[in-house]
PLY file of the C-alpha trace (Angstrom):
ply
format ascii 1.0
element vertex 71
property float x
property float y
property float z
element edge 70
property int vertex1
property int vertex2
end_header
182.19 -112.44 119.18
183.88 -111.27 122.25
187.30 -112.07 122.96
186.72 -112.64 126.59
189.88 -115.40 127.07
191.99 -112.84 125.99
190.97 -110.20 128.60
190.88 -113.65 131.16
194.62 -114.21 130.40
195.74 -110.72 130.62
194.42 -109.74 134.09
195.37 -113.71 135.14
198.81 -112.55 134.69
198.43 -109.11 136.05
199.19 -107.43 132.50
197.97 -104.06 131.14
196.30 -103.67 127.66
199.31 -101.24 127.24
201.88 -104.06 128.00
200.14 -106.27 126.02
200.02 -103.68 122.95
203.68 -103.39 123.43
204.17 -106.95 123.33
201.90 -107.21 119.68
202.84 -104.20 117.84
199.50 -102.24 117.81
197.92 -99.97 120.04
196.52 -100.00 123.29
193.58 -99.06 121.49
193.45 -101.65 119.13
194.30 -104.17 121.65
191.35 -103.00 123.43
189.28 -103.37 120.48
189.88 -106.86 120.41
189.21 -107.40 123.73
185.77 -105.68 123.61
185.46 -107.90 119.96
184.63 -104.30 118.61
187.71 -105.69 116.06
188.39 -109.27 114.87
191.65 -110.37 116.12
194.12 -111.36 113.01
195.18 -114.45 112.41
199.07 -113.67 113.14
197.66 -111.63 116.64
196.42 -114.95 117.82
199.06 -116.70 116.58
201.43 -114.22 118.71
198.73 -114.34 121.74
199.21 -118.17 121.62
203.09 -117.88 122.36
202.75 -115.16 125.00
200.76 -116.96 127.14
201.41 -120.65 125.86
198.21 -121.46 125.47
196.33 -123.32 122.42
194.34 -120.87 119.95
191.28 -123.19 120.01
191.42 -122.03 123.71
192.00 -118.47 123.02
188.69 -118.66 120.37
186.90 -120.18 123.16
186.72 -123.70 120.70
188.05 -125.20 123.61
188.70 -125.64 127.21
192.19 -126.64 127.68
194.69 -124.24 127.33
197.41 -127.13 126.77
198.60 -126.89 123.38
198.29 -130.20 121.24
201.59 -131.71 120.91
0 1
1 2
2 3
3 4
4 5
5 6
6 7
7 8
8 9
9 10
10 11
11 12
12 13
13 14
14 15
15 16
16 17
17 18
18 19
19 20
20 21
21 22
22 23
23 24
24 25
25 26
26 27
27 28
28 29
29 30
30 31
31 32
32 33
33 34
34 35
35 36
36 37
37 38
38 39
39 40
40 41
41 42
42 43
43 44
44 45
45 46
46 47
47 48
48 49
49 50
50 51
51 52
52 53
53 54
54 55
55 56
56 57
57 58
58 59
59 60
60 61
61 62
62 63
63 64
64 65
65 66
66 67
67 68
68 69
69 70
């Protein structure tokens, strides 16, 4: 699976892969592999991305088109 949404979220906020990698405590190469779908995004990273962008994990995974977090 290609994680297009994490790239789109990053680009929409004018962030670099290096900035996201630093926020997630991983290398830029690992983060790039997530965006390319060459490496599955671990659950803890999905949660960090969800919190970082204030969107639901379902949105990141493409399960929902609603970025809002359900309460």
